[in-house]
C-alpha positions in Angstrom: -2.6 2.6 -29.6 -0.6 -0.7 -30.4 -2.9 -3.5 -31.5 -1.2 -6.2 -29.8 -2.5 -5.1 -26.3 -4.5 -7.6 -24.5 -8.1 -6.6 -23.5 -8.7 -4.7 -20.3 -10.0 -7.8 -18.4 -7.2 -10.1 -19.9 -4.2 -8.8 -18.4 -2.6 -10.6 -15.7 -2.7 -7.5 -13.7 -6.3 -7.1 -13.8 -6.9 -11.1 -12.9 -4.5 -10.7 -10.1 -5.9 -7.8 -8.6 -9.4 -9.1 -9.0 -8.3 -12.1 -6.7 -7.5 -9.8 -3.7 -10.6 -10.4 -1.7 -10.8 -14.3 -1.7 -6.7 -14.0 -1.2 -7.2 -12.1 2.0 -10.3 -14.2 3.3 -7.9 -17.2 3.1 -5.1 -15.3 4.4 -6.9 -14.3 7.6 -8.3 -18.0 8.0 -4.8 -19.3 7.6 -3.0 -17.0 9.8 -5.5 -16.6 12.8 -3.6 -19.0 15.2 0.0 -17.5 14.4 -1.2 -13.9 14.6 -3.4 -14.6 17.8 -0.2 -16.1 19.4 2.3 -13.5 18.4 0.0 -10.6 19.5 -0.4 -12.4 22.9 3.5 -12.4 23.1 3.6 -8.7 22.1 0.9 -7.9 24.8 3.1 -9.7 27.5 6.3 -8.3 26.5 5.6 -4.9 24.5 8.4 -3.8 22.1 9.9 -0.2 22.9 9.2 0.5 19.2 8.8 -0.9 15.7 11.2 -1.0 12.9 10.1 -1.7 9.3 12.1 -2.8 6.4 10.9 -3.0 3.0 11.3 -1.9 -0.7 9.0 -0.5 -3.4 5.2 -1.4 -2.8 6.2 -3.4 0.2 7.5 -0.2 1.7 4.3 1.5 1.1 2.7 -1.2 3.2 5.1 -0.2 5.7 4.0 3.5 5.5 0.5 1.9 6.5 2.1 -0.1 9.1 3.4 2.9 10.8 0.2 4.8 10.9 -2.0 1.9 11.7 0.5 0.9 14.7 1.0 4.5 16.1 -2.6 5.6 16.0 -4.4 2.2 17.4 -1.2 1.1 19.7 0.9 4.3 20.4 4.1 2.6 19.8 6.6 4.6 17.6 7.0 2.9 14.3 9.9 4.0 11.8 11.1 2.8 8.7 14.6 1.4 8.6 16.6 2.0 5.4 18.1 -0.9 3.9 21.3 0.5 3.0 22.1 1.1 6.6 22.9 -2.4 7.1 23.5 -3.7 3.7 25.8 -0.9 2.4 26.9 1.1 5.7 26.9 -1.9 7.9 25.9 0.2 10.8 25.0 -1.5 14.1 21.7 -0.5 15.1 20.4 -0.5 19.0 17.3 -2.9 18.2 17.2 -4.8 21.5 13.6 -5.8 22.2 12.2 -4.1 19.2 9.8 -5.5 16.7 11.2 -6.0 13.3 8.8 -6.1 10.6 10.0 -7.1 7.1 7.7 -7.1 4.3 8.5 -8.8 0.8 6.7 -10.7 -1.9 9.9 -12.8 -2.8 11.8 -12.8 0.5 15.1 -12.8 -1.2 16.4 -9.5 -1.7 20.0 -9.4 -0.3 19.6 -6.1 1.7 16.5 -7.0 3.2 18.0 -10.1 4.3 21.0 -8.7 5.9 19.0 -6.0 7.6 16.8 -8.9 9.0 19.8 -10.8 10.1 21.2 -7.9 11.7 18.0 -7.0 13.5 17.9 -10.8 15.0 21.4 -10.4 16.2 20.6 -7.1 17.9 18.3 -8.6 19.9 14.9 -7.7 17.8 12.0 -10.0 17.4 12.0 -10.5 13.4 8.5 -11.0 12.1 8.4 -11.6 8.3 5.1 -10.8 6.0 6.2 -12.7 2.9 4.5 -14.5 -0.1 7.0 -17.0 -0.6 6.8 -19.0 2.4 9.9 -21.2 1.8 12.2 -17.8 1.2 15.3 -17.1 2.9 13.7 -14.1 4.7 11.0 -16.7 6.1 13.8 -19.0 7.2 15.4 -16.6 9.2 12.3 -14.9 10.7 11.1 -15.6 14.5 7.5 -15.3 13.1 6.2 -15.8 9.6 3.2 -14.3 8.5 2.3 -15.7 5.0 0.6 -13.5 2.2 -1.2 -16.3 0.8 -1.3 -14.3 -2.6 -0.2 -17.3 -4.6 1.7 -16.8 -7.8 1.8 -13.2 -9.0 3.1 -13.2 -12.5 2.5 -9.3 -13.5 5.3 -7.1 -12.6 3.4 -4.8 -11.0 2.5 -6.2 -7.6 -1.4 -5.7 -6.7 -3.0 -8.8 -4.7 0.5 -9.2 -2.9 0.4 -5.5 -1.8 -3.2 -5.7 -0.5 -2.4 -8.8 1.2 0.6 -7.1 2.8 -1.9 -4.5 4.2 -4.3 -6.8 5.6 -1.5 -8.8 7.5 -0.7 -5.8 9.1 -4.4 -5.1 9.9 -4.8 -8.5 11.3 -1.8 -8.3 13.5 -2.7 -4.8 14.9 -6.4 -5.7 15.5 -5.3 -9.0 17.4 -2.6 -7.1 19.4 -5.0 -4.4 20.4 -7.8 -6.9 20.9 -10.1 -4.3 19.8 -13.7 -5.0 18.6 -14.2 -2.5 16.0 -11.0 -3.4 14.2 -11.6 -7.4 14.6 -15.1 -6.7 13.3 -13.5 -4.9 10.2 -11.5 -8.1 9.4 -14.8 -9.9 8.8 -15.9 -7.1 6.6 -12.8 -6.5 4.5 -13.1 -9.4 1.8 -16.8 -8.2 0.7 -15.7 -4.5 1.1 -12.9 -5.2 -1.4 -15.3 -6.8 -3.9 -17.5 -3.8 -3.6 -14.6 -1.5 -4.3 -13.6 -3.3 -7.4 -16.9 -2.9 -8.8 -16.8 0.9 -8.4 -16.7 3.2 -11.7 -13.4 5.0 -12.1 -13.6 5.5 -15.6 -13.4 9.3 -15.3 -9.7 9.0 -14.0 -8.7 7.1 -17.0 -10.4 9.4 -19.5 -8.9 12.1 -18.0 -5.2 10.9 -17.7 -4.9 9.4 -21.0 -2.9 12.2 -22.4 -1.3 13.5 -18.9 2.5 13.8 -18.6 2.7 14.4 -14.9 0.3 14.4 -11.9 0.2 14.8 -8.0 -1.3 12.2 -6.0 -2.2 13.4 -2.4 -3.0 11.3 0.9 -2.5 11.7 4.6 -2.3 9.6 7.3 -3.6 6.0 6.8 -4.0 7.3 3.2 -0.6 8.2 2.7 0.4 4.8 1.6 -2.5 4.5 -1.0 -1.0 7.8 -2.6 2.7 6.4 -2.5 1.6 3.0 -4.2 -0.9 5.0 -6.7 2.2 7.4 -7.7 4.4 4.1 -8.3 1.8 2.6 -10.5 1.4 5.5 -12.6 5.1 5.4 -13.3 5.9 1.6 -14.0 2.5 0.9 -15.8 1.7 3.8 -17.4 4.9 5.8 -18.2 3.3 8.7 -16.3 5.3 10.9 -13.9 3.5 11.0 -10.7 4.6 12.3 -7.0 2.8 11.3 -3.9 2.5 13.8 -1.2 0.8 14.2 2.1 -2.1 16.5 1.6 -0.6 18.6 4.4 3.3 18.6 3.1 2.1 19.4 -0.5 1.5 23.1 1.0 5.2 23.2 1.5 6.5 24.0 -1.6 4.9 21.4 -4.1 1.7 23.1 -4.4 3.7 26.1 -6.4 3.7 23.9 -9.5 -0.3 23.2 -9.3 -2.0 25.7 -11.9 -4.6 25.4 -14.7 -4.8 22.0 -16.1 -2.3 20.3 -13.7 -3.7 17.1 -12.9 -4.4 16.0 -8.9 -5.5 13.0 -7.6 -6.5 13.1 -3.9 -7.4 10.0 -1.7 -9.6 11.5 1.0 -9.3 9.1 4.0 -12.5 9.0 6.1 -11.0 10.2 9.2 -9.7 13.3 10.8 -7.8 14.0 7.9 -10.7 14.2 5.4 -11.3 17.6 5.9 -7.9 19.0 5.2 -7.8 17.0 2.3 -10.8 18.1 0.8 -10.0 21.7 1.5 -6.6 21.1 -0.5 -8.7 19.3 -3.3 -11.1 22.6 -3.6 -8.2 24.9 -3.5 -6.7 23.5 -6.5 -9.7 23.2 -8.5 -10.1 26.7 -7.8 -6.8 27.5 -9.5 -7.9 25.4 -12.6 -6.3 22.2 -11.8 -7.9 19.1 -12.9 -9.0 17.3 -9.8 -10.2 14.0 -8.9 -11.1 13.1 -5.4 -11.7 9.6 -4.0 -14.1 9.5 -1.4 -17.0 8.1 0.6 -18.6 11.4 0.2 -19.6 13.3 -2.8 -17.1 15.6 -4.2 -17.8 19.4 -3.8 -15.6 20.4 -6.4 -13.6 18.1 -9.0 -14.5 14.7 -10.2 -15.4 12.3 -7.6 -14.3 8.9 -7.5 -16.7 6.4 -5.4 -15.8 4.3 -2.5 -17.7 1.8 -0.5 -19.3 3.7 2.4 -19.5 2.7 6.1 -16.3 0.6 6.4 -13.6 1.2 9.3 -11.3 4.1 8.3 -8.6 1.3 8.7 -9.9 -0.4 5.7 -10.1 2.8 3.4 -6.5 2.5 1.9 -7.1 -1.0 0.8 -10.4 -0.1 -0.6 -9.1 2.9 -2.5 -6.0 1.0 -3.8 -8.3 -1.8 -5.0 -10.5 0.5 -7.0 -7.3 2.5 -8.3 -6.0 -1.0 -9.6 -8.8 -1.6 -11.7 -8.5 2.2 -13.2 -4.8 1.8 -13.7 -4.9 -1.3 -15.6 -7.3 0.6 -17.9 -5.4 3.6 -18.3 -2.2 1.7 -18.9 -3.7 0.2 -22.0 -5.3 3.3 -23.3 -1.9 5.0 -23.2 -0.3 2.1 -25.2 1.3 0.1 -22.5 1.1 -3.6 -21.2 0.8 -3.1 -17.5 2.2 -6.5 -17.2 5.3 -5.9 -18.8 6.7 -2.4 -17.8 9.8 -1.6 -19.7 13.2 -2.2 -17.8 11.8 -3.9 -14.9 11.7 -7.3 -13.5 9.4 -9.0 -11.1 11.8 -9.7 -8.5 14.3 -6.8 -7.8 17.4 -8.1 -6.0 19.2 -4.9 -4.6 22.3 -5.1 -2.3 
């Protein structure tokens, strides 16, 4: 290992991820009136569908939005590929739709072009953005600031969790669901508890790994996608995210003795299936970790705070994961703040 690496708790990634609970508490208070007003408008004139547009970690937040909106509100939600508007310049029929653009910087050209096209097509454009004076914020009908503050590590952490929190707050107010509204109040403390969980076993086990699968399903798929990206960019470790159902359609053929598999067991109707896949892979000799509120029957358990609303689980899982991936990057000789070949802001066309 190189000797010029910072200590585990001295990386930007560590310290920025540790701020997530306070960031989200501030965000909820700051945006309450804006989100309540938007939610009232959406109840009065429900959109026929929701379209999301984002890249990178923000697109993983869009996956969370899809599952949360569809399961809580019953409104079909689809990811719009940025290239459809920016490269192909294809006109889309978005009249009356809710178009949610998610971005930390709010300046990527392809995202801006799609937001402009959506607005011209008659969609309501909502921007979830960290930079409040960005071009994306200026063209949106409604801006929901992420309130994450400066994020200097190339690997996004607190801004990703703030994106999920903004989606959660919008859906809770839109649905006017008491359980979801109560979950908003519980989230900051639950994040603090998740940050304190001991996931040392994951960093220990993956120190010499070359490949792995990360599995999630439903609301938990976004967490798997985010984790796989972070393995690649901070640790130089090839990881692929799959639904714990989709992995059975071909990819599972790769899983044999010693193959690493990280499973995020979302505490809802998808949990039993995820745990069954984890047990099956463990029986083949795979190296399995399972993040769950419950004890693992096989493999290595990674603890999560119990008793929270299932909609909070993807945020709590990722918060625990961020601390572990920071430690793993350093163990593998990588500085998680400065991944090779990457920039903080990626401007695609």
